[in-house]
PATIVO-922415 format. One record per residue (C-alpha): residue number from 1; residue in one letter; chain; x, y, z. Coordinates in steps of 0.02 Angstrom, whole numbers. Each point is the difference from the previous one (the first is absolute). Last residue first. Layout:
N
resi, resn, chain, u, v, w
NUM, A, A, X, Y, Z;
...
This chain:
370
resi, resn, chain, u, v, w
370, L, A, -2223, -1135, 1080;
369, A, A, 61, 125, 108;
368, G, A, 137, -119, 63;
367, K, A, 54, -19, -173;
366, S, A, -8, 189, -30;
365, A, A, 130, 28, 133;
364, T, A, 118, -140, -39;
363, K, A, 9, 99, -170;
362, Q, A, 24, 177, 76;
361, V, A, 138, -84, 127;
360, K, A, 84, -76, -158;
359, I, A, -18, 171, -95;
358, D, A, 103, 93, 144;
357, R, A, 108, -160, 18;
356, G, A, 91, 10, -176;
355, L, A, 173, 46, 71;
354, R, A, -8, 35, 188;
353, Q, A, 111, -152, 49;
352, M, A, 155, 69, -98;
351, Y, A, -21, 151, 61;
350, A, A, 12, -53, 179;
349, V, A, 142, -120, -45;
348, I, A, 110, 145, -65;
347, A, A, -39, 102, 165;
346, V, A, 52, -156, 92;
345, I, A, 173, -31, -100;
344, Q, A, 30, 183, 24;
343, K, A, 62, -43, 187;
342, D, A, -71, 66, 169;
341, E, A, -116, -130, 35;
340, L, A, 129, -121, -66;
339, G, A, 76, -54, 181;
338, R, A, -49, -205, -16;
337, P, A, 35, -114, -160;
336, G, A, -138, -111, -64;
335, G, A, -85, -143, 57;
334, Q, A, -183, 55, -34;
333, E, A, -38, 67, 179;
332, V, A, 165, 103, -36;
331, I, A, -75, 63, -181;
330, A, A, -167, 60, 83;
329, A, A, 85, 90, 145;
328, A, A, 117, 107, -120;
327, I, A, -188, 20, -100;
326, T, A, -75, 71, 158;
325, K, A, 158, 111, 62;
324, A, A, 5, 72, -165;
323, Q, A, -175, 58, 1;
322, A, A, 27, 105, 172;
321, R, A, 144, 49, -74;
320, A, A, -78, 74, -149;
319, M, A, -154, 70, 107;
318, A, A, 124, 85, 108;
317, P, A, 93, 75, -177;
316, A, A, -159, 66, -64;
315, K, A, -74, 80, 151;
314, N, A, -51, 181, -71;
313, L, A, -64, -47, -170;
312, A, A, -33, -173, 29;
311, D, A, -163, 61, 89;
310, G, A, -62, 40, -144;
309, Y, A, 88, -49, -176;
308, P, A, -113, 47, -151;
307, V, A, 118, -21, -128;
306, G, A, -25, 182, -88;
305, V, A, 171, 46, -80;
304, M, A, 46, 99, 149;
303, A, A, -54, -162, 112;
302, M, A, 139, -102, -91;
301, A, A, 129, 110, 30;
300, D, A, -61, 0, 205;
299, V, A, -3, -182, -9;
298, R, A, 194, 1, -56;
297, S, A, 64, 127, 110;
296, Q, A, -82, -103, 160;
295, I, A, 103, -151, -67;
294, Q, A, 161, 96, 34;
293, E, A, -22, -4, 169;
292, F, A, -2, -205, 3;
291, D, A, 158, -10, -85;
290, I, A, 17, -186, -19;
289, P, A, 137, -99, 38;
288, K, A, 124, -95, -129;
287, T, A, 38, -169, 59;
286, L, A, -158, -138, -55;
285, F, A, -22, 131, -164;
284, H, A, 193, -38, -45;
283, A, A, -42, -172, -32;
282, Y, A, -67, 57, -183;
281, A, A, 43, -145, -99;
280, P, A, -10, 23, -206;
279, M, A, -149, -70, -84;
278, I, A, 46, -142, -125;
277, S, A, -111, -139, 89;
276, K, A, 34, -183, -24;
275, A, A, -9, -64, 151;
274, T, A, -149, 123, 62;
273, V, A, -4, 4, 191;
272, A, A, 191, -8, 55;
271, R, A, 44, 44, -184;
270, P, A, -84, 171, 48;
269, N, A, 141, 33, 135;
268, E, A, -37, 131, 157;
267, F, A, -135, 89, -106;
266, H, A, -98, -160, -24;
265, R, A, 30, -64, 176;
264, V, A, -79, 141, 64;
263, H, A, -133, -17, -113;
262, W, A, -46, -179, 36;
261, L, A, 9, 57, 184;
260, D, A, -136, 114, -24;
259, P, A, -140, -122, -55;
258, Y, A, 2, -33, -180;
257, K, A, -161, 49, -124;
256, G, A, -74, 140, 131;
255, G, A, 36, 134, -111;
254, E, A, 101, -50, -170;
253, R, A, -166, 56, -106;
252, A, A, 95, 145, -106;
251, L, A, 171, -90, 20;
250, D, A, 22, -64, -195;
249, P, A, 119, -147, -11;
248, G, A, 192, 57, -31;
247, I, A, 92, 51, -161;
246, R, A, -167, 94, -25;
245, R, A, -20, 154, -112;
244, S, A, -156, 76, -22;
243, G, A, -26, 133, 136;
242, W, A, -141, 67, 142;
241, L, A, 114, 90, 125;
240, F, A, -113, 124, 53;
239, P, A, 108, 167, 37;
238, H, A, -85, 45, 117;
237, E, A, -106, -139, 59;
236, Y, A, -172, 48, 83;
235, V, A, -118, -25, -166;
234, S, A, 94, -163, -31;
233, E, A, -139, -115, 45;
232, G, A, -123, 111, -94;
231, P, A, 90, -44, -163;
230, K, A, -46, -175, 35;
229, S, A, 93, -172, -35;
228, Y, A, -29, -150, -59;
227, E, A, -43, -137, 134;
226, G, A, 106, -138, 38;
225, F, A, 191, -23, -67;
224, R, A, 32, -158, -102;
223, E, A, -195, -41, -63;
222, T, A, -40, 200, 4;
221, E, A, 133, 22, -127;
220, Y, A, -29, -153, -101;
219, R, A, -193, 47, -11;
218, F, A, 46, 192, -57;
217, P, A, -44, 159, 88;
216, R, A, 186, 42, 36;
215, V, A, 81, -3, 175;
214, M, A, 76, 161, 48;
213, Q, A, 145, 5, 119;
212, S, A, 154, -16, -113;
211, H, A, 147, -85, 86;
210, C, A, 165, 7, -86;
209, N, A, 28, 179, -5;
208, F, A, -122, 37, 139;
207, C, A, 135, -95, 105;
206, G, A, 126, 171, -10;
205, E, A, 69, -11, 159;
204, A, A, -69, 182, 34;
203, I, A, -172, -43, -66;
202, Y, A, -20, -151, 119;
201, M, A, 92, 94, 158;
200, D, A, -154, 160, -46;
199, R, A, -113, -153, 7;
198, G, A, 49, -55, 165;
197, A, A, -1, 173, 77;
196, L, A, -187, 16, -50;
195, E, A, -37, -161, 77;
194, L, A, 78, 73, 151;
193, P, A, -105, 161, -11;
192, T, A, -172, -113, -13;
191, Y, A, -43, 9, -196;
190, P, A, -139, 86, -47;
189, K, A, -180, -88, -19;
188, V, A, -100, -105, -127;
187, S, A, -151, -78, 56;
186, A, A, -117, 132, -66;
185, I, A, 79, -14, -179;
184, T, A, 24, 177, -93;
183, P, A, 9, 36, -190;
182, V, A, 45, 163, -30;
181, N, A, -90, 98, -154;
180, S, A, -157, 4, 144;
179, K, A, 96, 123, 82;
178, I, A, -12, 111, -130;
177, L, A, 114, 172, 32;
176, F, A, 179, -92, 1;
175, T, A, -49, -111, -158;
174, P, A, -74, 117, -91;
173, L, A, 140, 111, -7;
172, I, A, 123, -105, -67;
171, E, A, -59, -29, -158;
170, F, A, -76, 167, -53;
169, L, A, 177, 62, 89;
168, S, A, 99, -66, -123;
167, A, A, -91, 67, -161;
166, V, A, 9, 163, 81;
165, V, A, 198, -16, 40;
164, V, A, 29, -80, -156;
163, A, A, -82, 149, -102;
162, L, A, 87, 130, 112;
161, I, A, 169, -60, -22;
160, T, A, -26, -17, -195;
159, L, A, -62, 180, 7;
158, A, A, 169, 44, 108;
157, T, A, 103, -82, -136;
156, F, A, -81, 94, -141;
155, L, A, 9, 159, 74;
154, M, A, 191, -28, 28;
153, P, A, 29, -72, -167;
152, A, A, -76, 150, -98;
151, R, A, 98, 8, -167;
150, E, A, -50, -198, -30;
149, W, A, -180, 35, 43;
148, A, A, -6, 121, -153;
147, R, A, 114, -122, -118;
146, H, A, -147, -138, 47;
145, W, A, -159, 124, -63;
144, Q, A, 88, 45, -149;
143, V, A, 32, -180, -51;
142, Q, A, -175, -54, 37;
141, N, A, -64, 151, -98;
140, F, A, 110, -78, -154;
139, R, A, -70, -180, 32;
138, A, A, -188, 82, 20;
137, W, A, 15, 102, -165;
136, R, A, 37, -137, -112;
135, G, A, -50, 96, -152;
134, N, A, 113, -87, -139;
133, A, A, 82, 156, -13;
132, P, A, 77, 17, 174;
131, V, A, -14, 183, 81;
130, V, A, 174, 43, -7;
129, P, A, 91, 45, 181;
128, H, A, 163, -72, -67;
127, A, A, 123, 53, 147;
126, E, A, -112, 17, 129;
125, V, A, 18, 150, 71;
124, Y, A, 106, 43, 171;
123, R, A, -38, 125, 122;
122, P, A, 53, -50, 159;
121, S, A, 147, -68, -100;
120, L, A, 79, -164, 32;
119, P, A, 150, -10, 90;
118, A, A, 172, -31, -109;
117, A, A, 64, -196, -9;
116, E, A, 169, 1, 95;
115, I, A, 171, -51, -88;
114, V, A, 129, -95, 88;
113, P, A, 166, 57, -95;
112, V, A, 81, -152, -89;
111, E, A, 178, -20, 37;
110, Y, A, -26, -42, 197;
109, R, A, 168, 44, 94;
108, A, A, 84, -178, 95;
107, P, A, -75, -107, -113;
106, R, A, -102, -122, 60;
105, R, A, 79, -192, 51;
104, M, A, -45, 37, 177;
103, W, A, -192, -19, -44;
102, T, A, 21, -149, -91;
101, M, A, 87, -92, 124;
100, M, A, -155, 39, 127;
99, I, A, -122, -36, -128;
98, N, A, 72, -160, -31;
97, W, A, 24, -57, 196;
96, A, A, -175, 72, 14;
95, F, A, -81, -126, -135;
94, I, A, 104, -146, 43;
93, F, A, -77, 23, 196;
92, M, A, -175, -1, -88;
91, G, A, 35, -157, -65;
90, V, A, 42, -87, 134;
89, I, A, -148, 68, 89;
88, F, A, -99, -71, -158;
87, F, A, 102, -193, 12;
86, S, A, -30, 22, 187;
85, G, A, -200, 15, -28;
84, G, A, -15, -123, -134;
83, V, A, 96, -129, 110;
82, V, A, -113, 39, 161;
81, R, A, -150, -25, -91;
80, M, A, 62, -168, -59;
79, W, A, 7, -20, 190;
78, Y, A, -185, 38, 19;
77, M, A, -46, -94, -143;
76, P, A, 78, -165, 89;
75, M, A, -83, 49, 168;
74, L, A, -183, -10, -80;
73, K, A, -40, -149, 35;
72, L, A, 49, 14, 179;
71, V, A, -141, 154, 25;
70, T, A, -129, -123, -84;
69, E, A, 16, -132, 146;
68, V, A, 36, 133, 135;
67, F, A, -188, 42, -23;
66, D, A, -56, -161, 46;
65, P, A, -157, -61, -61;
64, Y, A, 63, -20, -169;
63, A, A, -130, -92, -101;
62, L, A, -136, 76, 83;
61, R, A, -165, -112, 29;
60, G, A, -110, -38, -139;
59, T, A, 11, -191, 45;
58, A, A, 88, 2, -174;
57, D, A, 120, 120, 29;
56, F, A, 0, 187, 14;
55, A, A, 140, 117, -71;
54, R, A, -35, 180, -7;
53, W, A, 148, 53, 112;
52, M, A, 90, -121, -104;
51, L, A, -19, 82, -149;
50, G, A, 21, 165, 60;
49, Q, A, 168, -44, 64;
48, T, A, 46, -67, -173;
47, V, A, -49, 146, -87;
46, G, A, 65, 124, 118;
45, D, A, 182, -83, 30;
44, S, A, 3, -36, -203;
43, Y, A, -26, 196, -39;
42, I, A, 147, 24, 142;
41, A, A, 114, -131, -67;
40, V, A, -31, 56, -204;
39, V, A, 33, 175, 68;
38, Y, A, 137, 12, 115;
37, L, A, 98, -133, -147;
36, V, A, -46, 145, -156;
35, I, A, 41, 134, 125;
34, G, A, 181, -75, 36;
33, V, A, 25, -47, -183;
32, S, A, -31, 162, -50;
31, G, A, 115, 91, 131;
30, I, A, 152, -134, -41;
29, W, A, -41, 31, -186;
28, F, A, -8, 193, -9;
27, H, A, 137, 7, 144;
26, L, A, 133, -124, -125;
25, E, A, -57, 131, -138;
24, M, A, 67, 135, 98;
23, A, A, 146, -75, 67;
22, K, A, 44, -35, -177;
21, K, A, -29, 186, -30;
20, S, A, 137, 66, 102;
19, Y, A, 34, 157, 29;
18, I, A, -136, 104, -75;
17, E, A, 73, 112, -138;
16, T, A, 28, 181, 52;
15, Q, A, -77, 167, 17;
14, F, A, -65, -25, 192;
13, L, A, -183, 64, -54;
12, R, A, -7, -123, -153;
11, P, A, 80, -148, 87;
10, L, A, -130, 26, 143;
9, L, A, -138, 4, -120;
8, W, A, -6, -176, -84;
7, Y, A, 54, -108, 143;
6, V, A, -114, 102, 106;
5, M, A, -155, -13, -124;
4, G, A, 50, -194, -19;
3, F, A, 20, -39, 194;
2, T, A, -177, 91, 21;
1, M, A, -96, -116, -135;
């Protein structure tokens, strides 16, 4: 629709014919085919992935327990989306060329003057303020009322903004004023300074684009990933990373699932631990140093939005260094490389190993009490 409106409008503005109607038609067909390919592929992706996630075999077990199986099944449709998107982009280049050539062939002097509509008079009177003969006063009054507001745009805008603000406050204020509206779990604690730094790396690298951190309350979800996610687990997350897109498995319960060295190998070369993984490598985590001094500002920012950090407000860098040394030592004990205590890999590993651990602590404590 946008391209069509531009094709209709610009020749009238430039006061000349469109440069190439054949190119315009080609753009239409290339764009249409590209959209169809993309839409068919993405719908097929969603249906296929959903059916595979939900499939159980005759024994009641997941038919596709390995998440990579579902990803590989979608690869042909990913390529189909690449083709469809490429078609659409090619069409945009044709469009840009055609519009540029149309502009270049515009006349040196416009023959038709540009006519501007006169502003509406403040004392404008409806041209036909006649009372309807059929007695439909409601419709007549509605028209008159509407015309009155049209003549007061600033007042109407101000009242509209006021209405939106008041309505929004009715929804927002109770969340801040009534503590019971914010679910809490006693075992859930803020991230340590090093884990917080690792979380920021996770966000900066765009990991959340492929990994959601929200296990849904369905059997096929809990069988595959573990206990479903609770709102109270994310009370200290700003911003929270619950999502819906999964090119990789959900990570809400990743903590403690694998040893530290597994994560090191996984970030260095995902294919080393999962043969058919399509995840890119993040080997730079093993060589790029952590800026420990900057961690304090991260903790301070979280404290400003209400995260209770306690001692970390005064000694976040020292706490981060201590935890980094502990993780680096564990990696060496497990047969991994030395000298990682000041590298980014220990921060991202700390964050991975923390995910979902607080709720596990609560469940363990409950069993102990029983």
